[in-house]
N, C-alpha and C positions, 0 to 999 in steps of 0.2 A: 359348245355350251347350249344347254336347253333353255329356250326362252319361255318366261311365264306370261300367260295371256294377259292382255291389258285389263280386262274386266276383273280378273282375280287380284291383280296388283292394286287396283283402285279400291276394291272392297276391303282388303287388308289394311290399307292406309286409313280408311274411315273408321274401322274398328279400333285401331291403335289410338287415333285422336280422341275417340269417345272415352276410352279407358283413361287417358291422361287427364281429360276434363273432369271426370267424376271420381278419380282416385282419392283426393282429400276428403271428400264426403264419405267415401267408403271407410277410410281410416278413422275418421271421427266417430262414425257409428260404432266401429269395432271397439275403440277406446272407451266410449261411453258405456258400452255394454259389459266390459270385463277388465280393463287395465287401469282403472282408477281406484285409489284407496277409499273404501267405503267406511271402514272403522279401524281404529288403532286400539289394540287390546294389550294391556300390561299384565303380566303374570309374575308371581313370585315375590312381589313387594309386600312386606309385612309392616314395616315401620314408616316407610317413605310413601307419601301420598302419590296417587296416579297422576294428578295434575303436576306434581313436582317433576316426575319422570318425563312427562310430555313437554315440560318447559325446556328441557335440555336438548331435544332432538330437532332436526332441521326439516322434517316433513310433517304434513298435517292431512286431515281428511280432504279428499278431492284431488290430491296430488297423484300423479302417475307413480307406478312402482319403478322408481329410478334407482339403480344400484349405487351410483356414486353418492346420492343423497343418503341412502341407507348406511353406506360405509362411514360417511362423515358423522352421522348420528351415533353410530357405535363408538366412534372415537370420543365424541362429546360426553357420552354417558360414562365411559371409562375414566375420562379426565376429572370427573367430579370427585373421585375417590370414595364414592358411596357404595360401589358395587365390586364384588369379587369376580363376577362373571356376568356377561351380557350377550344375548343372541337375538337376532331379528330374522323373521321369515314370513313369507306370504302364505296365507291360508284362505284360498278362494279370493274373495275381495277384501279380506282383513289383513292388516299388518300386525303380526304378533310379536311383542317384545317380552322376552323372558329374562328376568334379572335374578341374581343371587346377591343379596345385600351383604356388605361388610358388617361384621359385628360391632356392637358398642362396647367399649371398655368399661367394665364394672369396677375393677380395682387393679392397681399396679403395685407389685411387691418386689422387694430385692432380698435375695437370700445369699448368704455366704460373705457379705461385705462386713469386714471387721475393722479395716484400716480407714475406710472412708464412710462418713455418716450417711444414713439413708436420706435425710433431708437435703444434704448436699447433692447427692446423685439425682434426686427428683428434680432439683432445680436445673439440672443440665440437660434433661431430655425434652423432646417436643411433645410426646404423647402424654395425655392427662386422662383421668377418669371422665366418662361421659363423652369422650371423643370417639370418632370412627376409627377402627383399627385397620391399617393397611400394611401389607408386607414391606413396601419401600420405607415407610416411616419407622417400622420396627428395626429394619436393617440400619437405617440412618442413626437411630438411637443407640444401637449396639456399637456402631463405629465411634459415636461420641463418647460413650462410656469407656471404651478401650483407650481413646485419646486421653481422657481424664486420668486413667490409671497409668498411662505412659508418662504423663506430666508429673505424677507423683512418684515416678521411678520404678514402676512395676510393668515391665514390657512383656512379661509372661502371663499377664492376666488374661483370663478367658471368660467371655460372656456368652451364656446359652439362654436365648429367649424361649420360654415355654408358654403355650396358650392353653388355657383350661376353658372348655366350652360350658356355658350355663344355659338355662332356659331363656326363652324370648330373645334369642340371638345375641346374648351377652357373653362376654368372656372375661376371664381374669388373666392379666399379662404378668408373668413372673420372669424376672431376670436372675438366673442362677449364676453366681459369680464365683469363679476360682481366682482369688487375688494373686496367689503366688508370692514369692519373695521379691524384695526390692532388687532391681537390676543395677548392680553396683559397677563402679569403674575399677577394673582389676589392674589396669596399667595405663600410664600416660607416657607417650614417646615423643621425642623431639628429633627431627632430622635437620641437620644444618646448623646446629647450635654450637658454634665455635667460640664465640666471645663470652657467653655466659653458660654456666653449667645447667644441666637439666634440673638439678635441685633448686637452683635459683629461679628458673622460669616457672617451675611448679608453684612457687610462692606468689608469682605474679598473677596467675590465672585463678579463677574461682573454683573450678572443678578440682577434686582431690581423689587420690587413689584410696581404695578401701583399706581401712585400718580398724583394729579392734577398739581403739579409743575414740572413734568417731560416732559412738552410739547416740550422741545428742546432736548430731549434725547431719544435714542432708546433702552436704557438698560432695559426698562420695557416691551419690546416685546420679545417673546420667539424666541430664536435662538439656533438651535441644536448644532452648533459648540461652541457657548459661554457656553452652558450648560456643554459640555464636558470639556471645559477649567476651568469651576468653580470647577469641581472635583479635577483638578490638583492644583488649587489655594488653596483649602482646605488642600490638602496633604502637600503642601509647608508650609502653615501657621503652622500647627501642628508640623511638623518636625523641623521647626525653633524655636519652643517654647518648645522643649524637649520631645515631645510625639513620641518616636521612634517606638511605636507599632501601630501608627494610620493607619487606612485604611477606605475607603468608602465602606460600605457593599453593598448598592444599591443606585441608583439615578434614580428616576422615574419622568417623565414629563407627567402629566395626563391632557388631553384635556377635557374641560367641554362639556356636551351634546350639548349646543348651539354653540359650536366651536368658542366661543368668548374669551376664556381665558384659561390659563394653571395654574395648581397647581404643583409646583416643590417640591419634597420631597427628602431629603438627609438622608439616614440612615448611621450613622457613628459609628465607634468604636474608642474612644479616647485612652483608655489605661492609663497607669501611666506616669507621667513626670519623665524623666531620667536626671541624671547628668553625666558628663564625669568622668569615673574612670581613668584607666591607659591609657596613650597614648604612643604607641610604634612605632618605625620605623624599619623595617626589610629589609635588603638588600640581594637580591639573585644574585647580581653582584659581581664577584670576584674583590677584590681590592677597593671596595667602602665601606668606613666607614661612616654610615649615621648620625653620631653624630652632624655634623655641620648643619644638616637640622633642628634640634630642635628649633633653634632660629627663623626660618621662619614659623613654624607651628603656626597658629593663634588660634587654639582651645586648651585649657589647662585643666588639671585635676581640677575638682571642678566646672567648668563652666556648665551651662545648655547645654544640647545637642542641636546643631544647624547644620542642614544639610548644610546650605550655608557656614558655617565656614570650614566644611570638604572640600567642593568644592574649597573654596578659598585657603586652605592649599595645596591641590594638585597642583593648578596652581603655587603657590609660590615655592613649592619644585621642580617642573618641571623646572621652570625658573632658580632656583639656580643651579640645576644639570647641566643645559645647560651652565651656566657660568663656571662650573668646568669641562667642556669638556666631559660630559656624555650626549651626544645628544640623544641617542636612549634608552629611558626609558619608562616604563609603570608602573604607580603608581596606585595600586588598594587599596582603603580604605575598611577595613573590620570592621564591627560594630557588636559586640556581646553583647546583653543586658543580664543583670543579674536581673531576676525578683524578687529576694529576696531583694537585696540592692537598686534596681531601679537605677542602674548605667550601663553605657555602656563602654566596653573596645574597644578602637579604635586602629587598627593596620594598618599602611600604609606599604604596601608591595611593594618594588621596584624590578621590574623585568626588564630584558633586553628586550627592544622592538626590533621589526624588523628593520633592517637597511634599511630604505627607505629615499630616497631624493626627493625633489620637482623638478619635471621635467618642467612643464609649469603651469602658472597661467592664466586662461582664463577668461576675463571679458565679460559678456554677458548681453545684454538688455539695456545698457546705451547709448541711442541715443543722449543725450545732455551732460551729465556729462563726463568729460575727464577721461580716464583710470587712469591717475596719481593720481586723487583725491581719487580713490578707492584703488589703490595700496599702497598709503602711510599709509592707515589704516591697511594694512596687516602686521602681525608680522613675516611672512614667505616670502622669495623671492626664485626665481629659484636657485637651487643648495643647498639650506639649508636642513639640516636633517628634515624630516617630524615630526611634533609634534601636536598631537591631541588637547592638551590644548591651544596651540597658535592658532590653527585653530578656536576654539570656541571663544577665545578672539577677533580674527580678525573679525568674524561675528558680535560680539557685537559692536565693534568699528565702523563698517560700518553702522549698524542700528542707532547708536547714532548720525550719521551725520544728520539724519532726512531729507535726500534727496530722499528716496525711500519708496514706499508703501510696497515693499516686498523684502526681502534679503534672499537668499538661498546659503550657501557655503558648497560645498560637495567635498570630495576627491574621485577620481576614479583611477583605475590602469593605469599606464603609459605604455610606449612601452617596458619596461623591468621589470622584476620581482621586482627589487629594486627601482623603480621609481613610483612616484604618481603625477597625475595631479590634480590641484585644480580648480574647476569651480565655479565662482562667478556669480550667476544669480541675477539680480536686475530688479525691475520694478519702473521706475521713477514716481515721483509725482510732483505736482506744488510746487515750493519753493518761489514763490512770495507772498507777503502779502500786502494787502491794507486795512487799518482800519480807521474808523472814530469813535470818542469817545466823550462822554460828561459826565458831572457830576457836583458835588459841593463839596467843602471842606471849612472848617472854616478858613483855611490858605489863600487860593487864591480865594475863592468865586466860582461863576459859571465858568465852564471851558469847553473847547472843544479842541480836539486834532485830528491831522491827521498824519498818518504814512504810508509811502510806503517803503517796504523792499524787497530785493531780497537776499536770503541766499545762492544762488548758482549762482552767477553772471557769465553769459556766460559759465556755466558748469565748472568753475574753482574752485569751492568751496569757493570762496571769497564772502564777504557779503557787500552789499551796502544799506544804509539806509538814508532816508530823513524824518524828522518829524517836526511838528509844534504844539505848544500848545498856545491857546489863552484863557486867564482868566481875571477876573476883575482886579486882582492885579499883573498879571505876563504874559509876552509874551516870548516864547522861540522858536527858530529855530535851528535845529541841522542837520548836515550832517556828516556821518561817512562811512569810507571804511576800511574793515579788511581783511587781508590775514592770514589765520590760519597757513599756512606753508610758511613763508617768506623765500625766497631763498632755497626752498625745505628742510628746516630744521624744527625741532619741535619747532618753535618759531612764536608767533603771532606778527604781525605788523599792524599798522593802522594809519589813518589820521582822525582828527576830526576838524570841523568848527562849530562855535556856535555864536549865537547872542541872548542875554537875557536882558529883561527889566523888572524891578520890581518896584512896588509901595510900598514903605516902610514908607508912611506918618503916618500910624497908630502907628508903632513901634518907628520910629526915625526921622520923619518929612522930609524925602527926597525921591527922586527917584534915582534908580541905574540902570545903564546899563553896560553890559559887552559883548564885541565881540572879537573874536580871533580864534586861532586854535592851533593844536599841532600834534605831532607824538608820537606813543606809541609802546612799545615792551613788550612782555611777554613770559616767558618760564618756564617750570617746572624744579625745582631743585631736586625733588624726586616725589614719587607717590602722596604725600599729600602736599608738599611744593612748592610754586610758587612765582616767582618774576615778578613784572611789573614795567616798567620804562616809564616815561612820560616827554616829552619836549614840553613846550607850550609857546605861546606868546599871551597876551591879552591886550586890551585897556579898561580901566574902566572910568566911568564918574559918578560923584555924582552931581546931578542937582535938579532943582525945589525945593530948600530948602525952607521950610515954614517960614513965618514971625514968629519970636519968637522962632525959633529952637535954640537948644543949640549951644553955640559958638564953642564947640568942633566938632559939625557937620558942622557948617559954614566954619571952617578951612579946611575941607576936600573937599570943592567945587572944581570942575574942573576935567580935564582929567588926567589920570595916566597910565603908561604902565608898564607891568610886563613881564619879561622873567624868567621862572622858570623850574627847573628840579626836578622831584619827583620820588621816588621809593617806592614800597609797597611789603612787604613780607607777604604772607598769608599761613597759615597752617590750613587745613580743614579735619576733620575726621567725619563730619556729615553723617548720613545715608541717608539724602535727602537734596538737596539744596532748595527745594520748601517748604516742610512741614517737617522739621527735628524733630525727636523724641529722638535722642540720639547722642552723640559725641559733638564735639566742633569746633569752628572756631576762630582763633586769627589773628590779623594783626598788623603790624608795618609800619607806613608811615612816610617818611621824605620828606619835600618839601623846596627847597632852591631857593630864587630869586637871579638871577645872573646878571652880567652886560649884557646890551642889552635892559634894561628897566629902569624905574625910581625907582622901588621897590628894597628894600634890607631887606630881612628877612630870617629866617629859622624857620621851623615849624615841630613839632613832634606830632604824634597821635598814640596811642597804645590802643588796646582793644581786647575784645573777648566775645563770648557767649558760655555757656555750657548748654547742654540739658540732663536732667535726667528723664527717664521714670519711674514714680511711678507704673503705670499700663500701659496697651497698649493705654489708652485714657487720662490718667492724666499725663501731662508732666510739670515738673518743670524746669525752665530755669533761669540762672544767667547771667546778662550782666554787663560788666564793660568797661569803656572807659575814656580816659584822654588825654589831649592835651596841648601843650605849643608852643607859637610863640614869637619870639624876633627879634628886628631889628638889623642890623649890618651896619657897614660903616657909622655910624653917622645918620642913618635914623630911623625914628619912624615907628611903625606899624600902617598902615592906617586902617580905619574902615572896609573896605572890606576884609582885611586880618585877622581880629580878629574872634574869636569864638562867636557864639550866642547859647544860650540854652533856651529851652522852647517849648511849643507846643508838637509836636510829640516826642521830645527828653527829655521832663520832663513834663509828663501829670499832669494836675491840674494847670498849669501855662500857660499864653498866650505865643504866639510866641515872642521870645526875652524877655520873662517875667522876668528873673532874671539877675543878673549881674550889673555891673557899670551903673549908670543912672544919668542924669543931674537933680538936685533938682528942678530947676525952670521950665524947659520945660517938664520934665519927659521922655525925649528921651532916649531910650536904646543906649548905646555906645559900646556894645560888650566887650570882655575881652581877655586877653593874655593867661590866664590859665583856665582850666576847668577840672572837672571830673564829671562823672555821673554813676549811676548804676540802675539796675532793678532786682527785684526778681518777677517772674511771674509764676502763675500756670494756665495752660490751661486745661479745663475740659469739659465734655459733658453737654449739656443742658437738656438731657432727650428726646429731639425731635429726630425723625428719623435721623440717621447719614448722609444719603445721601441727606437730605434737605440742608446740608451745613452750619448749624448754630452751632457756637462754642462760648464758654464763657471763660473769663479769669479774674482772680483777680491779682492785682499787687500792688507793692509799688515801687515808683521811688524816687531817691535821687540824689543830686549832688550840684555843686556850680560852679560859674563863677566869676572871679575876675581879678584884675591887669590891669592897663593902663600905657602907657608911660607918659600920661598927668596926673596931679593931681591938685587938688584945692579944695577950700571950697565948690564949687558948685557941686562936684561929690560925689555920694554915692557909696561906694565900700567896700565890705567886703567878706571874704572867708568863711563865715559861711555856714553851710549845710542847704539845703532846702530839704524837703521831702513831699511826697504825697502818698495817697493810694486810690484805686478805683477798679471798675469793668468795664468790657467792653464786647461787643458782636461783632462777625464778622459773616457775611453771604455771602457765595458764591452764590449769587442770579443769576437766569437765565439772568438778565439784567446787571450783573457785580458785582464786589466786593463792599461790604458795611461794614462800621465799625462804632461803637459808643463806646466812652469811657466817663465814668463819674468818675471824680477824685476830691478829696478834699485835699488841702494842709494841712499838719499837722505840718509843720515847715517852716516858711517863714520870710522875712523882710517886714517892713512896706511899702517900696516903690516898692515891687514886684507886677507885674501884674498877676491877677488870671483869669483862664478860666476853669471852672469846667466841661464843656460839650464840647466834640469834635465829629464832625460827618463828615464822608466823604463817597462819593458815586461816582462811575464811571462805565462806560460801554464802550464796543466796539462792532461794528457790521460790 
């Protein structure tokens, strides 16, 4: 190895040390002379100030040309959404920023939309005139519009955004829409449905298959939210029919290749039907013996298992415990199925709930309805112990008002750990109704009616109604005003005015008119028992008596006044007031004419109807009704105060077709006593259930007899009359229609027969 002389090594070391000592200074001089930003130049901006652009970047004059800072500045400028393009480069000692500004929206238009209104679409998109247009926002609005069309059932809708450039970097944004047809449900399938037929399950869910007669309904269009709700409806249906192990395995909505229809398929597991075995109540609260709660539990051993009865029992027990000063309870129902015996053991466990009180109840969203209307439906008030069951009941009561399109009642923590706030959020809807109707009935002939009603008058919850009916044989005008919480009490009060004119020439050879008014009060005596009181005054007129009419009719000619007080007790256990399938309703009515008018009578009417479900679609019902009227104070019962039976009340016979009758004129005179009954079986026709066609077979029986007047010219007997027949009802898109065909099987020779009855009406 060749050695380097000592002198040369020493000189090299000295030079290296000098370079290391002065290198920073050399670098500083170089940077100062050329690598610092002297100026920042912005190019291409027309609308946006240069100072605004500079405020978004991370470098400034005097900073070095640092690539990482320049990159972050580029990202910051893009993030503003103000620019379509940005570039930055070094030009000598200048940093040059070139921008291309995003345009300003001058106008937004929609073309091709016929099914959805332009104003509704504008409210759904984010972009507005005078906003900066960006491609991501346009795409987001296109996706939102497509979602709106999907929700309206049009999955084939296509949105094409078009941009028209204007001067001064402005644009018009046009959404060209091809709406396409509604995406209907072509078929609904069920897999695993062994206990109930597919046709039965189709009536349980809300979605419907496409049919020609559903042109006024949207249930046959696919809706994702409705599809999810269908699964919950199936679960409730099976759990309320005893199938405790039921669950939906899968639910698939398959869109056809042409995007015009859906096929819905529900794969379900029914399991076995269970009955209730032992029902126990266990208390984990010291000093609470739960035996007294057994009487309020609505589900009993031996019953078919029903989820709704368990829920109802929890509510009843919670309320009962509250009445016994146990305000803070948490009742948990436990259901243990026995797969061997197909029974379920139910245990209600009562735990001590958290001691929480209601701090505030906040009503939100009611711009028209008064707070008091909502608050009186709440079963909780400020200061009450918080109760989850009562909270749910309160929400249901508010929804039942039918004043709101949306009701959301939630509990949130209060200002202290033991306090809870209740927020009641509502969205109001129109409560006014204007309806015109028309139709035909064998009783009154062609008819037309008009009704204007406001169910939430001035936001007070009161109801105001004015109606008129014009028919060939009857004209009626009614006005009513109802306060559902009179004097802030759970009592209904109302005023009625009426004017009625009837042509009774066919039945009894005279015309009849009645006008007057009254006040009424009603209040619940218990959960199912209600009492209604009515005080009225009316002026009656029997006129236009035909030549040759019965002398007993002619004696009734002229005007008469009546002041009367009536009361009605009603006990109702039906599962539905519109289409009942189980339970019963009974009534007892008394009506007394008092001084203040010419009439003097007292009247009683008692009756009821019982519904028994043979199956879910075959419903057997029994109706019974009876009445009695008698004069007092030396007065006779007038013809307008008597009972008349026939027509709808005894099918197979004409209106006023049975009862006392004048032999010579054949005029119906009415009767002071009557009874009637019906045994009817409602059953399916085999047509699709949602077509709304049902059938019934029936037998009617009854009698009408007894007059204050008697004579050789009056035919009067208390013998029973009976008929049998069949009928059909159709809930058509145009309105309800019914046909009854009945034949008398027991009658008197002077009775008037009518074997065919038809009625049809509509509202629009």
